[in-house]
C-alpha positions in Angstrom: 0.1 0.0 0.0 3.0 2.6 0.9 4.3 2.0 -2.6 1.0 2.7 -4.4 0.0 5.7 -2.1 4.0 7.1 -3.2 2.9 6.2 -6.9 -0.3 8.3 -6.1 1.6 11.0 -4.6 4.6 10.9 -7.6 1.9 11.3 -9.8 0.4 14.5 -8.1 3.7 15.9 -7.6 2.9 16.4 -4.6 6.6 15.1 -3.3 8.3 18.3 -4.7 6.6 20.4 -1.9 6.5 17.8 1.1 10.2 17.0 2.0 9.0 13.8 4.0 7.7 12.7 0.4 10.8 14.3 -1.4 12.9 11.9 0.9 10.8 8.7 0.0 10.6 9.3 -3.5 14.1 10.0 -3.8 15.3 7.0 -1.6 12.5 4.9 -4.3 14.4 6.3 -7.5 18.0 5.6 -6.1 17.0 2.1 -5.0 15.2 1.9 -8.8 19.1 3.1 -10.0 18.0 6.8 -10.9 20.3 8.4 -8.6 20.7 11.6 -10.5 16.7 11.9 -11.1 16.7 11.6 -6.9 19.5 14.3 -6.8 17.6 16.7 -8.9 14.5 16.5 -7.1 15.9 17.0 -3.9 17.6 19.9 -5.9 14.1 21.0 -6.7 12.7 20.7 -3.1 15.7 22.2 -0.9 14.9 26.1 -1.6 11.7 25.9 -0.8 13.4 25.2 2.5 11.7 25.9 6.1 12.0 25.1 9.7 10.6 21.3 9.3 13.6 19.0 10.1 12.2 17.0 7.4 15.0 19.4 5.4 17.6 18.8 7.5 16.9 15.2 6.7 16.7 15.7 3.1 19.6 17.9 3.1 21.5 14.8 4.8 20.8 11.9 2.5 21.9 14.2 -0.6 25.0 14.9 0.6 25.3 11.3 1.3 23.7 10.1 -2.1 26.5 12.6 -3.7 29.4 10.7 -1.9 27.9 7.6 -2.8 27.7 8.5 -6.4 30.9 10.0 -7.1 32.6 7.1 -5.0 30.9 4.4 -7.4 32.3 6.5 -10.4 35.7 6.6 -9.1 35.1 2.8 -9.1 34.0 2.1 -12.3 37.1 4.0 -13.9 40.0 1.6 -14.1 43.1 3.4 -14.9 44.8 3.2 -18.4 47.8 0.0 -18.4 51.0 1.8 -18.2 53.0 -1.6 -19.9 51.6 -4.9 -21.6 51.5 -8.1 -18.4 53.8 -10.3 -18.9 53.8 -13.9 -17.8 57.5 -13.4 -16.1 59.7 -10.3 -16.5 62.3 -10.7 -19.0 65.2 -10.7 -16.8 64.1 -13.9 -15.1 62.8 -16.3 -18.1 64.9 -19.7 -17.9 66.2 -20.3 -21.4 65.1 -22.8 -23.0 67.3 -26.0 -24.5 64.7 -27.0 -27.1 64.6 -23.4 -28.8 66.1 -23.4 -32.4 67.5 -20.2 -31.8 
Protein backbone atom coordinates (compact mmCIF):
# COMPACT_ATOMS: atom_id res chain seq x y z
CA UNK A 1 0.00 0.00 0.00
CA UNK A 2 2.86 2.38 0.76
CA UNK A 3 4.29 1.98 -2.74
CA UNK A 4 0.86 2.67 -4.24
CA UNK A 5 0.43 5.79 -2.08
CA UNK A 6 3.91 7.02 -3.01
CA UNK A 7 3.34 6.44 -6.71
CA UNK A 8 0.00 8.27 -6.48
CA UNK A 9 1.68 11.18 -4.70
CA UNK A 10 4.42 11.26 -7.35
CA UNK A 11 1.83 11.30 -10.14
CA UNK A 12 0.16 14.27 -8.46
CA UNK A 13 3.50 16.03 -7.87
CA UNK A 14 3.01 16.35 -4.11
CA UNK A 15 6.56 15.18 -3.38
CA UNK A 16 7.86 18.49 -4.71
CA UNK A 17 6.24 20.39 -1.84
CA UNK A 18 6.64 18.00 1.11
CA UNK A 19 10.19 17.12 2.27
CA UNK A 20 9.16 13.77 3.80
CA UNK A 21 7.54 12.63 0.59
CA UNK A 22 10.51 13.99 -1.36
CA UNK A 23 12.83 11.87 0.77
CA UNK A 24 10.72 8.76 0.17
CA UNK A 25 10.49 9.45 -3.55
CA UNK A 26 14.22 10.15 -3.83
CA UNK A 27 15.08 6.94 -2.01
CA UNK A 28 12.76 4.94 -4.25
CA UNK A 29 14.38 6.51 -7.33
CA UNK A 30 17.85 5.72 -5.99
CA UNK A 31 16.92 2.10 -5.31
CA UNK A 32 15.46 1.89 -8.82
CA UNK A 33 18.91 2.82 -10.21
CA UNK A 34 18.20 6.46 -11.04
CA UNK A 35 20.27 8.42 -8.49
CA UNK A 36 20.63 11.51 -10.67
CA UNK A 37 16.86 11.91 -10.93
CA UNK A 38 16.65 11.59 -7.14
CA UNK A 39 19.26 14.31 -6.66
CA UNK A 40 17.46 16.54 -9.15
CA UNK A 41 14.22 16.10 -7.22
CA UNK A 42 15.95 17.06 -3.98
CA UNK A 43 17.55 20.07 -5.64
CA UNK A 44 14.08 21.21 -6.60
CA UNK A 45 12.67 20.73 -3.09
CA UNK A 46 15.50 22.12 -0.92
CA UNK A 47 15.20 25.80 -1.99
CA UNK A 48 11.70 25.82 -0.48
CA UNK A 49 13.23 25.15 2.94
CA UNK A 50 11.34 26.05 6.11
CA UNK A 51 11.94 25.24 9.78
CA UNK A 52 10.67 21.68 9.27
CA UNK A 53 13.38 19.23 10.47
CA UNK A 54 12.58 16.97 7.51
CA UNK A 55 14.53 19.41 5.33
CA UNK A 56 17.65 18.64 7.38
CA UNK A 57 17.09 14.93 6.82
CA UNK A 58 16.67 15.56 3.12
CA UNK A 59 19.86 17.64 2.97
CA UNK A 60 21.84 14.93 4.79
CA UNK A 61 20.45 12.31 2.42
CA UNK A 62 21.57 14.42 -0.55
CA UNK A 63 25.08 14.76 0.87
CA UNK A 64 25.43 11.04 1.55
CA UNK A 65 23.99 10.07 -1.82
CA UNK A 66 26.25 12.50 -3.66
CA UNK A 67 29.30 11.01 -1.93
CA UNK A 68 28.15 7.50 -2.82
CA UNK A 69 27.53 8.45 -6.47
CA UNK A 70 30.96 10.09 -6.72
CA UNK A 71 32.64 7.09 -5.13
CA UNK A 72 30.85 4.69 -7.46
CA UNK A 73 31.94 6.75 -10.47
CA UNK A 74 35.56 6.59 -9.29
CA UNK A 75 35.41 2.82 -8.85
CA UNK A 76 34.11 2.24 -12.37
CA UNK A 77 37.02 3.96 -14.10
CA UNK A 78 40.04 1.67 -14.38
CA UNK A 79 43.49 3.17 -14.83
CA UNK A 80 45.07 2.70 -18.24
CA UNK A 81 47.82 0.05 -18.28
CA UNK A 82 51.30 1.53 -18.45
CA UNK A 83 52.92 -1.61 -19.84
CA UNK A 84 51.68 -4.98 -21.10
CA UNK A 85 51.44 -7.80 -18.62
CA UNK A 86 53.74 -10.72 -19.10
CA UNK A 87 53.97 -14.07 -17.41
CA UNK A 88 57.50 -13.35 -16.18
CA UNK A 89 59.76 -10.34 -16.39
CA UNK A 90 62.43 -10.56 -19.09
CA UNK A 91 65.32 -11.09 -16.63
CA UNK A 92 63.70 -14.05 -14.87
CA UNK A 93 62.96 -16.33 -17.79
CA UNK A 94 64.91 -19.57 -17.90
CA UNK A 95 66.54 -20.35 -21.23
CA UNK A 96 64.62 -22.80 -23.36
CA UNK A 97 66.91 -25.74 -24.18
CA UNK A 98 64.63 -26.82 -27.05
CA UNK A 99 64.60 -23.54 -28.92
CA UNK A 100 66.05 -23.52 -32.43
CA UNK A 101 67.77 -20.16 -31.93
